[in-house]
C-alpha positions as CSV (number, residue, x, y, z in Angstrom):
1,X,-105.3,30.7,55.5
2,X,-107.7,27.9,54.0
3,X,-106.2,28.0,50.9
4,X,-102.8,27.2,52.4
5,X,-104.2,24.5,54.4
6,X,-105.9,23.1,51.2
7,X,-102.5,23.2,49.4
8,X,-100.8,21.5,52.2
9,X,-103.3,18.7,52.4
10,X,-102.9,18.2,48.5
11,X,-99.2,17.9,49.0
12,X,-99.4,15.5,51.8
13,X,-101.9,13.5,49.8
14,X,-99.7,13.3,46.9
15,X,-96.6,12.3,49.2
16,X,-98.9,9.5,50.6
17,X,-99.9,8.3,47.1
18,X,-96.4,8.2,46.1
19,X,-95.4,6.4,49.3
20,X,-98.3,4.0,48.6
21,X,-97.1,3.6,44.9
22,X,-93.6,2.5,45.9
23,X,-95.0,0.2,48.7
24,X,-97.2,-1.4,46.4
25,X,-94.4,-2.2,43.7
26,X,-92.5,-4.1,46.7
27,X,-95.1,-5.7,48.5
28,X,-98.2,-6.2,46.1
29,X,-97.0,-9.9,45.6
30,X,-97.2,-10.8,49.2
31,X,-100.9,-10.1,49.6
32,X,-104.1,-11.6,47.8
33,X,-107.3,-9.7,47.2
34,X,-109.8,-11.2,44.9
35,X,-111.0,-9.5,41.9
36,X,-114.5,-9.5,43.4
37,X,-115.2,-9.0,47.1
38,X,-117.4,-11.5,48.7
39,X,-120.8,-10.5,50.0
40,X,-120.6,-10.3,53.9
41,X,-124.2,-10.6,55.5
42,X,-122.5,-10.8,58.9
43,X,-122.7,-7.6,60.9
44,X,-120.2,-6.2,63.4
45,X,-119.8,-8.2,66.5
46,X,-121.1,-6.5,69.6
47,X,-117.7,-6.2,71.2
48,X,-115.9,-2.9,71.8
49,X,-112.0,-3.2,72.1
50,X,-109.9,-0.5,73.8
51,X,-106.0,-0.8,74.4
52,X,-104.0,0.7,77.1
53,X,-100.9,-1.8,77.5
54,X,-100.0,-0.3,80.9
55,X,-103.4,-1.0,82.5
56,X,-106.0,1.5,83.3
57,X,-104.9,2.4,86.6
58,X,-101.4,3.6,85.1
59,X,-103.4,5.6,82.5
60,X,-103.3,9.4,82.1
61,X,-106.4,11.2,83.2
62,X,-107.8,11.9,79.7
63,X,-107.6,8.0,79.0
64,X,-109.2,7.3,82.3
65,X,-112.0,9.8,81.4
66,X,-112.9,8.4,78.1
67,X,-113.0,4.9,79.3
68,X,-115.5,5.9,82.2
69,X,-117.5,7.5,79.7
70,X,-117.2,4.5,77.5
71,X,-118.6,2.2,80.2
72,X,-121.8,4.4,80.5
73,X,-122.9,4.3,76.7
74,X,-123.4,1.3,74.3
75,X,-125.1,-0.7,76.8
76,X,-125.7,-3.8,74.5
77,X,-122.0,-4.0,73.7
78,X,-119.3,-6.0,75.6
79,X,-116.3,-3.8,76.4
80,X,-113.0,-5.4,76.9
81,X,-109.6,-3.7,77.8
82,X,-106.5,-5.1,76.0
83,X,-103.5,-4.8,78.0
84,X,-99.8,-6.2,77.7
85,X,-100.7,-8.9,80.0
86,X,-104.1,-10.1,78.1
87,X,-104.0,-9.6,74.5
88,X,-102.6,-13.3,73.9
89,X,-105.9,-14.3,75.4
90,X,-107.6,-13.3,72.3
91,X,-105.2,-13.5,69.4
92,X,-102.0,-14.7,68.1
93,X,-99.5,-12.3,66.8
94,X,-97.0,-13.2,64.1
95,X,-93.9,-14.5,65.9
96,X,-91.4,-12.1,64.2
97,X,-93.6,-9.2,64.8
98,X,-94.1,-10.1,68.5
99,X,-90.2,-10.5,68.8
100,X,-89.4,-7.1,67.4
101,X,-91.8,-5.5,69.6
102,X,-90.4,-7.2,72.8
103,X,-86.9,-5.9,71.6
104,X,-88.2,-2.3,71.0
105,X,-87.7,-2.4,67.3
106,X,-91.6,-2.1,66.7
107,X,-93.2,0.6,68.9
108,X,-96.5,0.3,71.1
109,X,-98.1,2.3,68.3
110,X,-97.2,0.3,65.5
111,X,-97.9,-2.8,67.4
112,X,-101.4,-1.7,68.2
113,X,-102.0,-1.0,64.6
114,X,-101.3,-4.8,63.7
115,X,-103.1,-6.0,67.1
116,X,-106.3,-4.2,66.1
117,X,-106.4,-5.9,62.9
118,X,-105.8,-9.2,64.5
119,X,-108.7,-8.7,67.0
120,X,-111.2,-7.7,64.3
121,X,-110.1,-10.6,62.0
122,X,-110.4,-13.2,64.8
123,X,-113.1,-11.7,67.0
124,X,-114.9,-8.9,64.9
125,X,-116.3,-5.9,66.7
126,X,-115.4,-2.4,67.0
127,X,-112.1,-0.9,67.8
128,X,-111.9,2.5,69.5
129,X,-108.7,4.4,70.6
130,X,-108.4,5.1,74.1
131,X,-108.6,8.8,73.8
132,X,-111.8,9.0,72.0
133,X,-114.8,10.5,74.0
134,X,-118.1,8.7,73.0
135,X,-121.0,10.9,73.7
136,X,-123.8,9.0,71.9
137,X,-125.8,6.6,74.1
138,X,-126.5,4.1,71.1
139,X,-124.1,2.7,68.5
140,X,-124.8,4.9,65.2
141,X,-126.8,2.4,62.9
142,X,-124.2,3.0,59.9
143,X,-121.5,1.2,62.2
144,X,-123.7,-1.3,63.9
145,X,-125.2,-2.7,60.4
146,X,-121.9,-2.5,58.4
147,X,-119.7,-5.7,58.0
148,X,-116.8,-3.1,57.7
149,X,-116.6,0.6,58.7
150,X,-113.8,3.1,58.9
151,X,-114.0,7.0,58.7
152,X,-112.3,8.5,55.6
153,X,-111.7,11.7,53.9
154,X,-113.8,12.4,50.8
155,X,-112.4,16.0,50.2
156,X,-109.3,14.7,48.8
157,X,-108.5,14.7,45.0
158,X,-106.9,11.3,45.1
159,X,-107.7,7.9,43.7
160,X,-106.9,6.3,47.1
161,X,-108.8,7.9,50.0
162,X,-106.9,8.0,53.2
163,X,-109.0,6.0,56.0
164,X,-108.7,6.5,59.7
165,X,-108.0,3.6,62.0
166,X,-108.9,5.2,65.2
167,X,-112.5,3.8,65.1
168,X,-112.8,0.5,63.0
169,X,-115.5,-2.1,63.0
170,X,-115.7,-5.3,61.2
171,X,-117.3,-8.7,61.0
172,X,-114.9,-11.7,61.4
173,X,-112.3,-12.5,58.7
174,X,-113.0,-9.5,56.2
175,X,-110.6,-9.9,53.3
176,X,-109.6,-6.3,53.3
177,X,-108.4,-6.5,57.1
178,X,-106.5,-9.7,56.2
179,X,-105.0,-8.1,53.2
180,X,-103.7,-5.0,55.2
181,X,-102.6,-7.2,58.3
182,X,-100.6,-9.5,55.9
183,X,-99.0,-6.5,54.4
184,X,-98.0,-4.8,57.9
185,X,-96.6,-8.4,59.0
186,X,-94.7,-8.6,55.9
187,X,-93.3,-5.1,56.0
188,X,-92.1,-5.3,59.6
189,X,-90.7,-8.9,59.0
190,X,-88.2,-7.4,56.5
191,X,-88.1,-3.5,56.8
192,X,-85.9,-2.4,59.7
193,X,-82.5,-2.6,58.6
194,X,-79.9,-0.3,56.8
195,X,-77.5,-1.8,54.4
196,X,-74.2,-0.2,54.4
197,X,-71.3,-0.7,52.0
198,X,-67.8,0.2,53.6
199,X,-65.8,-0.1,50.6
200,X,-62.5,-1.0,52.0
201,X,-63.8,-3.1,55.0
202,X,-67.4,-4.9,54.5
203,X,-71.0,-4.7,53.9
204,X,-72.9,-4.6,57.0
205,X,-76.4,-4.3,58.2
206,X,-77.7,-2.3,61.1
207,X,-81.0,-2.0,62.9
208,X,-82.5,1.4,62.4
209,X,-84.3,1.5,65.8
210,X,-81.5,-0.1,67.9
211,X,-78.4,1.2,66.2
212,X,-77.2,-2.4,66.6
213,X,-75.3,-4.6,64.0
214,X,-77.4,-7.4,62.4
215,X,-74.6,-8.9,60.4
216,X,-71.2,-8.4,58.6
217,X,-70.3,-9.8,55.3
218,X,-66.6,-9.9,55.1
219,X,-63.6,-12.2,55.1
220,X,-63.1,-13.2,58.9
221,X,-59.8,-11.7,59.2
222,X,-58.4,-8.8,61.5
223,X,-61.9,-8.3,63.0
224,X,-61.9,-7.8,66.8
225,X,-63.4,-10.5,68.9
226,X,-66.6,-8.4,69.9
227,X,-67.5,-8.6,66.2
228,X,-67.0,-12.4,65.5
229,X,-70.6,-13.0,66.4
230,X,-72.0,-10.7,63.5
231,X,-69.7,-12.5,60.6
232,X,-71.8,-14.5,58.3
233,X,-70.7,-17.9,57.8
234,X,-70.4,-19.1,54.0
235,X,-72.4,-22.1,52.8
236,X,-72.7,-23.7,49.4
237,X,-70.3,-24.1,46.5
238,X,-68.1,-21.4,44.7
239,X,-68.4,-18.8,47.5
240,X,-66.5,-15.8,47.2
241,X,-66.3,-12.9,49.3
242,X,-66.5,-9.5,47.8
243,X,-63.7,-6.9,48.0
244,X,-63.9,-2.9,47.7
245,X,-67.5,-3.5,46.5
246,X,-69.9,-0.8,45.2
247,X,-73.7,-0.3,44.9
248,X,-74.9,-2.9,47.6
249,X,-78.8,-3.2,47.3
250,X,-81.4,-5.5,48.2
251,X,-83.4,-7.0,45.4
252,X,-87.2,-8.0,45.2
253,X,-86.4,-11.3,46.8
254,X,-84.5,-9.6,49.7
255,X,-81.2,-11.0,48.2
256,X,-78.2,-8.7,48.5
257,X,-76.8,-7.6,45.1
258,X,-73.5,-5.7,44.6
259,X,-70.8,-5.0,42.2
260,X,-67.6,-6.7,43.7
261,X,-64.8,-4.7,42.4
262,X,-62.2,-7.4,43.6
263,X,-59.2,-5.3,44.4
264,X,-56.5,-7.8,45.9
265,X,-59.1,-10.3,46.6
266,X,-58.1,-11.2,50.1
267,X,-57.4,-9.4,53.4
268,X,-54.5,-11.5,54.0
269,X,-51.4,-9.2,53.0
270,X,-49.3,-12.1,51.6
271,X,-52.2,-13.2,49.2
272,X,-53.3,-9.8,48.5
273,X,-49.9,-8.5,47.3
274,X,-48.8,-11.7,45.7
275,X,-47.3,-11.1,42.0
276,X,-49.4,-13.9,40.6
277,X,-52.8,-12.8,41.9
278,X,-55.9,-13.1,39.8
279,X,-57.8,-9.9,39.5
280,X,-61.2,-9.5,38.3
281,X,-64.5,-7.7,38.9
282,X,-68.1,-9.1,38.8
283,X,-71.7,-8.6,39.7
284,X,-72.6,-11.0,42.5
285,X,-75.9,-11.9,44.3
286,X,-75.9,-13.3,48.1
287,X,-78.7,-15.0,49.9
288,X,-78.5,-14.2,53.5
289,X,-80.1,-16.5,56.3
290,X,-80.3,-14.0,59.3
291,X,-81.7,-16.9,61.6
292,X,-78.6,-18.9,61.0
293,X,-76.0,-16.2,60.3
294,X,-75.0,-17.8,56.9
295,X,-74.6,-16.4,53.5
296,X,-74.7,-18.3,50.2
297,X,-73.6,-17.0,46.8
298,X,-76.3,-17.7,44.3
299,X,-75.4,-15.8,41.0
300,X,-72.4,-14.0,39.4
301,X,-71.2,-12.5,36.4
302,X,-68.1,-11.0,35.3
303,X,-65.3,-13.4,36.8
304,X,-65.1,-15.2,33.3
305,X,-64.0,-11.9,31.7
306,X,-60.9,-11.8,34.2
307,X,-58.7,-8.6,33.5
308,X,-60.7,-7.3,30.7
309,X,-63.4,-6.3,32.7
310,X,-61.7,-5.4,36.0
311,X,-62.4,-2.1,37.6
312,X,-60.4,-1.0,40.6
313,X,-63.1,1.9,41.5
314,X,-66.5,3.1,40.9
315,X,-68.9,1.0,39.0
316,X,-72.7,0.0,39.5
317,X,-75.3,-2.7,39.4
318,X,-79.1,-2.6,39.0
319,X,-81.9,-5.2,39.0
320,X,-84.3,-4.3,36.4
321,X,-88.1,-4.8,36.4
322,X,-87.8,-7.8,34.1
323,X,-85.3,-9.4,36.6
324,X,-82.4,-8.8,34.3
325,X,-79.3,-7.2,35.8
326,X,-77.6,-4.1,34.4
327,X,-73.9,-3.8,35.4
328,X,-71.4,-0.9,34.7
329,X,-67.7,-1.9,35.3
330,X,-66.9,1.9,35.5
331,X,-63.2,1.9,36.1
332,X,-62.1,1.1,32.6
333,X,-61.2,3.4,29.8
334,X,-60.8,2.3,26.4
335,X,-62.5,-0.4,23.9
336,X,-63.0,-3.0,26.8
337,X,-65.2,-0.5,29.0
338,X,-68.9,-1.4,28.6
339,X,-72.3,-1.5,30.4
340,X,-73.9,-4.9,30.0
341,X,-77.4,-6.2,30.6
342,X,-77.7,-9.8,31.3
343,X,-80.5,-12.5,31.8
344,X,-79.5,-14.4,35.2
345,X,-82.3,-16.8,34.5
346,X,-81.3,-17.9,31.0
347,X,-77.6,-18.8,31.9
348,X,-76.3,-15.0,31.9
349,X,-77.3,-14.5,28.4
350,X,-76.0,-11.0,27.3
351,X,-79.2,-9.1,26.5
352,X,-77.4,-6.0,25.2
353,X,-73.9,-4.5,25.7
354,X,-72.8,-0.8,25.3
355,X,-69.3,0.0,24.4
356,X,-67.8,3.2,26.0
357,X,-65.0,4.5,24.0
358,X,-62.3,6.9,25.5
359,X,-64.3,7.6,28.5
360,X,-65.0,6.3,32.1
361,X,-68.5,5.6,33.3
362,X,-69.1,6.3,36.6
363,X,-72.5,4.4,37.2
364,X,-75.3,3.1,34.8
365,X,-78.9,3.1,35.5
366,X,-82.0,2.3,33.4
367,X,-84.5,5.1,33.2
368,X,-87.7,5.5,31.4
369,X,-87.6,8.5,29.0
370,X,-90.6,10.8,29.4
371,X,-92.7,11.1,26.2
372,X,-92.3,14.7,26.1
373,X,-88.4,14.3,25.7
374,X,-88.8,11.3,23.4
375,X,-91.1,13.3,21.0
376,X,-88.9,16.6,20.9
377,X,-89.1,18.2,17.4
378,X,-85.7,18.4,15.7
379,X,-84.5,21.8,14.6
380,X,-83.2,22.4,11.2
381,X,-80.1,20.5,10.2
382,X,-76.5,22.0,10.8
383,X,-73.5,20.7,8.6
384,X,-69.9,20.8,9.6
385,X,-67.0,19.6,7.6
386,X,-64.2,21.2,5.4
387,X,-66.8,24.1,5.1
388,X,-69.7,25.4,7.3
389,X,-73.2,25.9,6.0
390,X,-75.6,27.6,8.4
391,X,-79.3,27.3,8.2
392,X,-82.1,29.4,10.1
393,X,-82.3,28.1,13.5
394,X,-81.9,29.5,17.1
395,X,-78.9,27.3,17.9
396,X,-75.6,27.6,15.8
397,X,-72.3,25.9,15.9
398,X,-69.6,27.8,13.7
399,X,-66.3,26.6,12.3
400,X,-64.4,27.1,15.7
401,X,-66.7,24.9,17.6
402,X,-68.6,28.1,19.3
403,X,-72.1,27.2,19.8
404,X,-74.7,30.3,20.2
405,X,-78.3,30.4,21.3
406,X,-80.1,33.4,19.9
407,X,-82.9,35.1,22.2
408,X,-81.9,33.5,25.3
409,X,-83.7,36.1,27.2
410,X,-87.0,34.4,26.1
411,X,-86.0,31.4,28.0
412,X,-84.8,32.8,31.3
413,X,-85.6,35.3,33.7
414,X,-83.9,38.7,34.3
415,X,-82.3,37.4,37.4
416,X,-80.9,34.4,35.5
417,X,-79.4,36.5,32.8
418,X,-77.1,38.0,35.4
419,X,-75.6,34.4,36.3
420,X,-73.4,32.4,34.1
421,X,-75.3,30.5,31.5
422,X,-74.0,27.6,29.4
423,X,-75.0,24.2,27.7
424,X,-74.9,20.6,28.5
425,X,-74.9,18.6,25.4
426,X,-75.0,15.0,24.5
427,X,-73.9,13.7,21.1
428,X,-75.6,10.5,19.9
429,X,-75.0,8.4,16.9
430,X,-76.2,4.8,17.0
431,X,-74.9,3.2,19.9
432,X,-72.0,5.9,20.2
433,X,-72.8,8.6,22.9
434,X,-70.6,11.5,24.0
435,X,-71.7,13.9,26.6
436,X,-70.4,17.4,27.2
437,X,-71.2,17.8,30.9
438,X,-71.1,21.8,31.5
439,X,-69.8,24.3,29.0
440,X,-70.4,28.1,29.9
441,X,-70.4,31.2,27.6
442,X,-71.4,34.9,27.8
443,X,-74.6,36.8,27.3
444,X,-74.4,39.6,24.8
445,X,-77.4,41.6,24.1
446,X,-80.2,38.9,24.1
447,X,-78.0,36.1,22.7
448,X,-76.0,33.5,24.7
449,X,-72.8,33.3,22.7
450,X,-69.1,31.7,22.8
451,X,-70.2,28.4,24.4
452,X,-67.0,26.7,23.4
453,X,-66.1,22.9,23.1
454,X,-63.3,21.9,21.1
455,X,-64.3,18.5,19.2
456,X,-61.2,16.3,18.5
457,X,-61.5,13.8,15.8
458,X,-59.0,11.6,17.9
459,X,-61.7,11.3,20.6
460,X,-64.9,11.6,18.6
461,X,-65.3,9.5,15.5
462,X,-66.7,10.8,12.4
463,X,-70.3,10.3,11.9
464,X,-73.7,11.7,11.7
465,X,-74.8,12.8,15.2
466,X,-78.0,14.1,16.9
467,X,-77.1,16.8,19.5
468,X,-79.4,17.1,22.7
469,X,-78.8,20.3,24.4
470,X,-80.0,21.4,27.8
471,X,-79.6,25.1,29.1
472,X,-77.8,25.5,32.4
473,X,-76.9,28.2,34.9
474,X,-74.2,28.6,37.5
475,X,-74.5,30.9,40.4
476,X,-70.9,32.2,41.1
477,X,-71.8,32.8,44.7
478,X,-72.9,29.3,45.4
479,X,-71.0,27.5,42.7
480,X,-74.2,25.4,42.0
481,X,-75.1,24.4,38.5
482,X,-78.9,23.9,37.8
483,X,-80.9,23.1,34.6
484,X,-82.9,25.9,33.4
485,X,-84.4,24.5,30.3
486,X,-84.4,20.8,29.4
487,X,-84.5,19.9,25.7
488,X,-83.6,23.7,24.6
489,X,-82.6,22.3,21.4
490,X,-82.1,19.0,19.5
491,X,-80.5,19.1,15.9
492,X,-78.5,17.1,13.4
493,X,-74.6,17.5,13.4
494,X,-72.3,15.9,10.8
495,X,-68.8,15.6,12.0
496,X,-66.0,14.8,9.5
497,X,-66.2,14.7,5.8
498,X,-69.3,14.3,3.8
């Protein structure tokens, strides 16, 4: 039982660490912590803060009991009960946080987390949760003499130790509390909405808590009167609405980035179906002012390519860590299909462009390749042209395009051997990439044989390719395909004449 508890605690810590890492990426720029913390000589103020928003007369019995006990101990400390009516006498709360609390977007629990930080920053003292029963008559010396105190868990194998906020003490204006307060305020000033891209209608923002609309980005045609107040009003020059968009996301600066497919380019039927209409797709960025319900187009790329880059469906867009923009105009097949990375700061300089021949590209995303994949050793070379020469290796391709894996039983379990096994392969030569999604064969003895894929020289150019293979399995009952072994083989393959 204890082992299971430890495992669950470790998993929980890893999840919190991952969450912390994601928050740090997005919000670290909003807080300022000096490289060296100042030395605080001031001790904790002799004030104890307890909060029950609904007044103590309306509190549950356990809260009343804890409060009565608190008044009997720590005689040299002033006790102050914080309520909904009096907290403004002691602190000023950020106006956005305060407004969202009043509207029910921020709960009392979350609001009290911000409130306790503000109280300790402005007034100093000790915060004690209303359900804490204090049995000691004197304040422990390690709390009274400390400039900052919180209980934390040391039995956790983490770089970051989780700290409790149910009992906190601090001198006034402690930097760590200020940084934490600033982070919470920034988070709640921007993090309460869901962005939804309704491809054939609009991009909308919905409040997660109240389920109410925040705004609608759409051409103001055919909307019912009750939605008019939510429609964003365009400002600035060269503004264009998006049509049949994909992949709407928020950037680091909280602007809206999306791929505007641009079908028909109007909700007005006469304009949309005009024979001389101009069609193009583009990546576009909008700056939204929620207070004034306005929207400004601040960047775009692709309109200048006109029909050459026009994609009626799919496509994607991504802001990279270096602030470049990666775009895929996915609904194009042929020599004009491409994935483009541009530098929006340097006049949309094309940093790199990947041409995609004879295939569509659903979406494109830049990812970091793990070192274990990058350093995968190559197997023995395999040659394929007018004749076939086979070298010793556990992966073979024969003249008829059949691929075999020897001793596959060493790679999978007995249970997996009873399922359908196959290969997912990627052919790479320079900037040419061709991927075979899922090809299945049969297990005979210890080998996986007859994984068949016909390679046509009309679809795949002659060249010297590297083939990256993953071993996959399909459960016929569930029709689910899973990767069993990544990087089961990497080898060379010469397609065409020598």
